[in-house]
C-alpha positions as CSV (number, residue, x, y, z in Angstrom):
1,M,-7.5,-16.3,-10.1
2,R,-4.8,-14.3,-11.8
3,I,-4.8,-10.6,-10.9
4,A,-3.4,-7.9,-13.1
5,I,-2.3,-4.7,-11.5
6,D,-1.2,-1.6,-13.0
7,G,2.3,-0.8,-11.3
8,C,3.2,2.4,-12.9
9,C,2.7,4.7,-10.0
10,W,4.8,2.6,-8.0
11,S,7.6,5.1,-7.7
12,N,5.5,8.1,-7.5
13,R,6.2,10.4,-4.3
14,R,2.9,11.5,-3.5
15,G,-0.1,9.8,-2.2
16,F,-0.8,7.8,-5.3
17,G,2.4,6.3,-5.1
18,R,2.2,5.4,-1.2
19,Y,-1.1,4.0,-1.7
20,T,-0.2,1.5,-4.6
21,R,3.0,0.4,-2.7
22,E,1.1,-0.1,0.5
23,M,-2.0,-1.7,-0.9
24,V,-0.5,-4.0,-3.4
25,T,2.1,-5.2,-0.9
26,H,-0.2,-6.1,1.5
27,L,-2.7,-7.5,-1.3
28,V,0.0,-9.8,-2.6
29,G,0.8,-10.8,0.9
30,L,-2.8,-12.1,1.6
31,G,-3.6,-13.7,-1.7
32,S,-1.5,-16.8,-1.5
33,R,-4.0,-18.8,-3.4
34,H,-4.1,-16.2,-6.3
35,E,-1.3,-15.1,-8.8
36,F,-0.5,-11.7,-9.2
37,V,1.0,-10.0,-12.1
38,L,2.4,-6.2,-12.1
39,V,2.4,-4.4,-15.4
40,V,5.2,-1.9,-15.1
41,D,7.5,0.5,-17.3
42,E,11.2,-0.3,-17.8
43,Q,12.0,2.9,-15.5
44,T,9.9,2.1,-12.5
45,A,11.3,-1.6,-12.7
46,R,14.7,-0.7,-12.4
47,T,13.9,1.5,-9.1
48,G,11.3,-0.1,-7.6
49,A,11.2,-2.8,-4.6
50,F,8.3,-4.9,-5.8
51,P,6.6,-8.0,-3.5
52,A,8.8,-11.1,-4.0
53,K,5.4,-13.3,-4.8
54,A,4.5,-10.8,-7.6
55,Q,5.2,-11.4,-11.2
56,L,6.3,-8.5,-13.3
57,R,5.6,-7.8,-17.0
58,I,7.8,-5.3,-17.9
59,V,6.8,-2.8,-20.9
60,R,9.3,-0.4,-22.7
61,T,8.0,3.0,-23.0
62,S,9.5,6.2,-23.9
63,E,8.8,8.0,-20.7
64,Q,8.2,7.0,-17.1
65,P,4.1,7.1,-17.1
66,S,4.0,8.9,-13.8
67,E,6.1,11.5,-15.0
68,A,4.2,11.5,-18.3
69,A,0.9,12.0,-16.7
70,S,2.1,15.0,-14.9
71,A,0.0,18.4,-14.4
72,D,1.3,19.7,-17.9
73,G,2.5,16.6,-19.4
74,A,0.8,14.3,-22.1
75,R,1.4,10.6,-22.6
76,R,2.4,9.3,-25.8
77,P,-0.2,7.0,-27.9
78,M,2.3,4.4,-28.5
79,D,3.2,4.1,-24.8
80,L,-0.5,3.7,-23.9
81,C,-0.9,1.0,-26.6
82,R,2.1,-0.9,-25.4
83,L,1.1,-1.0,-21.6
84,G,-2.7,-1.6,-22.8
85,R,-1.5,-4.6,-24.8
86,A,0.9,-5.8,-22.1
87,M,-2.2,-5.9,-19.5
88,A,-4.5,-7.8,-21.9
89,G,-1.7,-10.3,-22.8
90,V,-1.4,-11.4,-19.0
91,R,-4.8,-12.8,-19.8
92,P,-6.0,-12.0,-16.1
93,D,-9.4,-12.8,-14.5
94,V,-9.4,-9.3,-13.1
95,M,-7.6,-6.1,-13.7
96,F,-6.7,-3.6,-10.9
97,F,-5.7,0.2,-11.4
98,P,-4.7,1.4,-8.3
99,A,-4.9,5.1,-9.4
100,V,-6.6,6.6,-12.3
101,Y,-3.5,8.9,-12.5
102,S,-1.8,6.0,-14.3
103,Y,-4.9,4.4,-16.1
104,Y,-4.4,3.5,-19.8
105,P,-7.2,1.9,-21.9
106,V,-7.3,-1.9,-22.1
107,L,-8.9,-3.6,-25.6
108,S,-10.6,-6.5,-23.1
109,R,-13.7,-7.7,-21.8
110,V,-12.0,-8.5,-18.7
111,P,-13.4,-6.8,-15.7
112,A,-11.6,-4.1,-14.3
113,V,-11.6,-2.2,-10.7
114,V,-10.3,1.4,-11.2
115,A,-9.5,3.6,-8.0
116,F,-10.5,7.2,-8.3
117,H,-9.1,8.9,-5.2
118,D,-11.2,11.8,-5.4
119,A,-12.7,14.4,-7.8
120,I,-10.7,17.2,-6.8
121,A,-9.6,18.0,-10.3
122,E,-12.9,18.2,-11.6
123,K,-14.0,20.4,-8.7
124,H,-11.0,22.8,-8.7
125,P,-9.4,22.6,-12.0
126,Q,-7.7,25.6,-12.0
127,L,-6.0,24.4,-8.8
128,I,-4.8,21.3,-10.2
129,F,-3.9,21.9,-14.2
130,P,-1.7,24.9,-15.3
131,T,-3.4,24.6,-18.8
132,R,-6.7,23.8,-20.7
133,R,-4.8,21.0,-22.8
134,A,-4.0,19.3,-19.6
135,R,-7.6,19.5,-18.5
136,M,-8.7,18.1,-21.6
137,F,-6.4,15.1,-21.6
138,W,-7.3,14.3,-17.9
139,S,-11.0,14.4,-18.7
140,I,-10.5,11.9,-21.7
141,K,-8.4,9.7,-19.6
142,T,-11.0,9.8,-16.6
143,H,-14.0,9.3,-18.6
144,L,-12.5,6.1,-20.5
145,A,-11.6,4.9,-17.1
146,L,-15.2,5.2,-16.0
147,R,-16.3,3.4,-19.1
148,Q,-13.8,0.4,-18.6
149,A,-14.4,0.0,-14.7
150,S,-16.6,-2.7,-13.7
151,R,-16.3,-1.2,-10.0
152,V,-15.0,2.3,-9.3
153,L,-12.6,2.1,-5.9
154,T,-12.3,5.1,-3.6
155,V,-11.0,5.9,-0.4
156,S,-13.7,7.7,1.6
157,N,-17.2,8.4,1.7
158,S,-16.7,11.9,1.0
159,A,-14.5,11.0,-2.0
160,R,-17.7,8.8,-3.3
161,R,-19.8,11.8,-2.7
162,Q,-17.4,13.9,-5.0
163,I,-17.3,11.4,-7.9
164,V,-21.2,10.8,-7.8
165,E,-21.4,14.5,-8.0
166,E,-18.8,15.4,-10.5
167,F,-18.8,12.3,-12.7
168,R,-22.7,11.6,-12.6
169,C,-21.6,7.7,-11.5
170,P,-24.2,6.2,-9.6
171,A,-23.1,5.6,-5.7
172,S,-24.0,1.7,-6.3
173,R,-21.0,1.4,-8.5
174,I,-18.7,3.0,-6.2
175,D,-16.9,0.9,-3.1
176,V,-15.3,2.9,-0.4
177,I,-11.8,1.0,1.2
178,T,-10.2,3.4,3.5
179,E,-6.3,3.8,3.7
180,G,-4.0,2.7,6.4
181,Y,-0.5,3.5,7.8
182,G,2.7,1.4,7.9
183,C,3.8,0.3,11.1
184,E,7.0,2.6,11.2
185,F,4.4,5.4,11.9
186,R,4.6,5.1,15.5
187,V,5.5,7.0,19.1
188,L,9.1,6.7,19.0
189,D,10.8,5.9,22.3
190,D,14.4,7.5,21.0
191,P,14.4,11.4,21.5
192,A,17.7,11.5,19.6
193,A,15.7,10.7,16.3
194,G,13.9,13.9,16.7
195,A,17.2,16.0,17.6
196,D,18.9,14.6,14.7
197,V,16.1,15.6,11.8
198,R,16.1,18.8,13.7
199,L,19.8,19.4,13.6
200,R,20.0,18.2,9.6
201,F,17.4,20.6,8.6
202,G,18.8,23.5,10.6
203,L,15.8,23.7,13.2
204,P,16.1,24.8,16.7
205,T,16.4,22.0,19.2
206,E,13.8,23.2,21.6
207,A,11.4,25.5,19.6
208,P,7.7,24.2,18.7
209,L,7.4,23.2,15.3
210,I,4.2,23.5,13.2
211,L,4.3,20.6,10.6
212,Y,2.7,20.5,7.1
213,V,3.4,17.2,5.1
214,G,2.4,16.7,1.5
215,G,2.5,18.4,-1.9
216,I,3.5,22.0,-2.6
217,S,0.3,22.8,-4.5
218,P,-2.4,25.1,-5.0
219,H,-5.4,23.1,-3.8
220,K,-3.4,22.4,-0.5
221,N,-4.1,26.1,0.2
222,L,-0.3,26.9,1.7
223,L,-0.6,30.5,0.8
224,G,-3.9,30.5,3.2
225,L,-1.6,29.1,5.6
226,V,1.2,31.4,5.4
227,A,-1.5,34.2,5.8
228,A,-2.9,32.4,9.2
229,L,0.9,32.1,10.5
230,D,1.3,35.9,9.8
231,V,-1.9,36.4,12.3
232,V,0.1,33.9,14.7
233,R,3.1,36.1,14.5
234,Q,1.4,39.5,15.0
235,E,-0.1,37.9,18.1
236,E,3.2,37.1,19.9
237,V,2.3,33.7,20.5
238,G,6.2,33.2,20.9
239,D,9.1,31.5,19.1
240,W,7.9,28.4,16.7
241,Y,9.1,27.3,13.2
242,M,7.0,26.1,10.3
243,V,8.4,23.0,8.4
244,F,6.7,22.1,4.9
245,A,7.7,18.6,4.4
246,G,7.1,17.8,0.6
247,D,9.0,17.6,-2.9
248,Y,9.2,21.1,-4.3
249,Q,12.1,20.3,-6.7
250,H,11.0,17.3,-8.5
251,D,7.3,17.0,-8.3
252,S,5.3,16.3,-11.5
253,F,2.3,18.1,-10.1
254,F,1.1,21.6,-10.3
255,S,3.2,23.5,-7.8
256,C,3.0,26.8,-6.0
257,Y,6.3,26.8,-4.5
258,Q,7.8,30.0,-5.8
259,E,4.3,31.8,-4.9
260,L,4.8,30.5,-1.4
261,L,8.3,31.7,-1.1
262,A,7.4,35.0,-2.4
263,L,4.5,35.1,0.3
264,C,6.7,34.3,3.0
265,R,9.4,36.9,1.9
266,E,6.4,39.6,1.8
267,R,5.0,38.5,5.4
268,G,8.4,38.7,6.8
269,L,8.3,34.9,7.9
270,E,11.3,33.5,5.8
271,E,13.4,32.9,8.9
272,R,10.7,31.0,10.6
273,V,9.9,28.5,7.7
274,R,12.0,25.5,6.4
275,F,11.3,23.3,3.2
276,T,12.6,19.8,3.7
277,G,11.8,18.5,0.1
278,Y,10.9,14.7,-0.2
279,L,11.4,12.8,3.0
280,E,12.1,9.1,3.3
281,N,9.8,7.4,5.9
282,Q,12.3,7.5,8.6
283,D,13.0,11.2,8.5
284,L,9.1,11.6,8.1
285,V,8.5,9.7,11.4
286,A,11.1,11.6,13.3
287,L,9.3,15.2,12.2
288,Y,6.0,13.8,13.4
289,N,7.3,12.6,16.7
290,T,9.2,16.0,17.4
291,A,6.7,18.4,16.1
292,T,4.1,20.1,18.1
293,L,1.4,19.8,15.8
294,L,0.5,18.9,12.0
295,V,-1.7,21.3,10.0
296,L,-3.5,20.5,6.9
297,P,-5.5,23.4,5.4
298,S,-6.3,21.9,1.9
299,F,-9.3,22.9,0.2
300,A,-10.2,19.3,-0.6
301,E,-8.6,15.6,0.2
302,G,-9.5,12.3,-1.0
303,F,-8.3,10.9,2.3
304,G,-5.7,12.9,3.7
305,L,-2.8,10.3,4.7
306,P,-0.8,13.0,6.6
307,V,-3.4,13.2,9.0
308,L,-3.5,9.4,10.1
309,E,0.1,9.2,10.0
310,A,0.4,12.0,12.4
311,M,-2.2,10.6,14.8
312,A,-0.4,7.2,15.0
313,C,2.8,9.0,15.7
314,G,0.8,10.8,18.8
315,L,1.3,14.4,17.0
316,P,-2.3,16.6,17.2
317,V,-3.8,17.8,14.2
318,A,-5.5,20.9,13.1
319,A,-7.0,20.4,9.6
320,S,-9.5,21.7,7.2
321,D,-13.2,21.1,7.6
322,R,-13.5,20.0,4.0
323,G,-13.8,17.0,1.9
324,S,-12.8,13.6,3.9
325,L,-10.6,15.3,6.8
326,P,-13.5,15.6,9.3
327,E,-14.4,11.8,8.4
328,V,-10.7,10.4,8.6
329,M,-10.0,12.4,12.0
330,G,-13.4,11.9,13.9
331,S,-13.2,14.2,16.9
332,A,-9.5,13.5,17.4
333,G,-8.5,17.1,16.1
334,L,-9.4,20.6,15.6
335,L,-11.3,21.6,12.4
336,F,-11.3,25.0,10.7
337,D,-12.9,26.6,7.7
338,P,-9.8,26.9,5.4
339,T,-11.1,30.1,3.8
340,D,-11.0,31.7,7.0
341,T,-7.5,32.8,8.0
342,R,-8.2,34.0,11.4
343,A,-10.0,30.6,12.3
344,M,-7.2,28.7,10.7
345,A,-4.6,31.0,12.9
346,S,-6.9,30.4,16.1
347,A,-6.8,26.5,15.7
348,V,-3.0,26.7,15.5
349,R,-2.4,29.3,18.1
350,R,-4.4,27.0,20.5
351,L,-2.4,23.7,20.2
352,L,0.9,25.9,20.4
353,E,-0.5,27.6,23.6
354,D,-2.4,24.6,25.4
355,A,-0.3,21.7,26.7
356,A,-3.4,20.1,28.1
357,L,-5.3,20.0,24.8
358,R,-2.3,18.7,22.9
359,E,-2.1,16.0,25.4
360,Q,-6.0,15.3,25.1
361,M,-5.5,15.1,21.2
362,R,-2.3,12.8,21.5
363,S,-4.4,10.1,23.4
364,A,-7.7,10.6,20.9
365,G,-5.6,10.4,17.7
366,L,-3.6,7.4,18.8
367,E,-7.2,5.8,19.7
368,R,-8.5,7.0,16.2
369,A,-5.7,5.8,14.2
370,R,-6.2,2.1,15.2
371,C,-9.5,2.4,13.2
372,F,-7.4,2.1,9.9
373,S,-4.9,-0.3,8.8
374,W,-3.7,-1.4,5.5
375,E,-4.1,-5.0,6.2
376,R,-7.7,-4.6,6.5
377,A,-7.8,-2.4,3.5
378,A,-6.2,-5.2,1.3
379,E,-8.4,-7.9,2.6
380,Q,-11.5,-5.8,1.5
381,L,-9.7,-5.2,-1.9
382,L,-9.0,-8.9,-2.4
383,A,-12.8,-9.7,-1.6
384,L,-13.8,-7.0,-4.3
385,L,-11.7,-8.3,-6.7
386,E,-12.7,-11.8,-6.2
387,R,-16.5,-10.6,-6.3
388,V,-15.8,-8.9,-9.6
389,A,-14.0,-11.6,-11.3
390,G,-16.7,-14.2,-10.0
391,A,-19.5,-11.8,-11.7
392,A,-17.9,-11.9,-15.0
């Protein structure tokens, strides 16, 4: 069987990109009896490290698709046509789009599996798009993707419910395959790794670190987090620092970085806050291992990969009780209402002050993380692709 895969999200630095790289790499590693063809643009092809067993079909585009599909961007019709023709030209038995974010129409009767990671853009459009024009283009793309999809793939039961509600898509058309975490996300034996990453980002060697990992975007509720941190400061919990690990300079998604900076200054927290920018996995693992807790205050998540990665590194987690986060975390962390500043502050304060609770959550998180793996996800995806191709 020949499987054609959209690889245009490969270089994306957010969850779409990590999902694409991990899922496709493990998928290609499993399917020795199948042929895999990645359709990628020239810019992505130059910078990506692709699986050796995958063939590349490189397409010339005027812009990198993952950049052109940004919050305030618009992809050029000629680029979409070139990508669609290249995908059809592979003559696959089945097509796979790892993220609707980089989807493009393909004039073909070949069955397709399209991954919708969530319906946050439909549920909270004002937090995702800066303009009505951007919302319109996104709406057109998602509805075309739904029409083309033989099966819709998503990453959590919560996301499936979102998709059913927002798109009126029957639940029977939607398959849930959860995400995993890379083997590099683990408890480190070397304390020097944490000391080194603290030194490079100007963090005290001993002070407790509250860590956030993800995009600096409005739907992540980071302004609410800063308000909660102000409550923690006023309650004189002790010395601590807040670390925002995420791309705030070159991210193509809708950003609230300037508003976040202004609020930190207004609340007198600028001396306690650090922004690292985008981190490679090695530094991210070191931060997970040296931090005191992870906090993820999002209004909505499709999966919430930082929660899983933190648990795999033995880091206690306090997270929003919205979307997929309770589903991913189970009973291994603390949940709070993201609209309740004092509830969020209370969860953070408990983990800062209670060493016994942190140790209990560390053990529970490590156990919970073992329920997820990219290998298992890839096996389920391959079975889905075989089933869809066979049905056609």
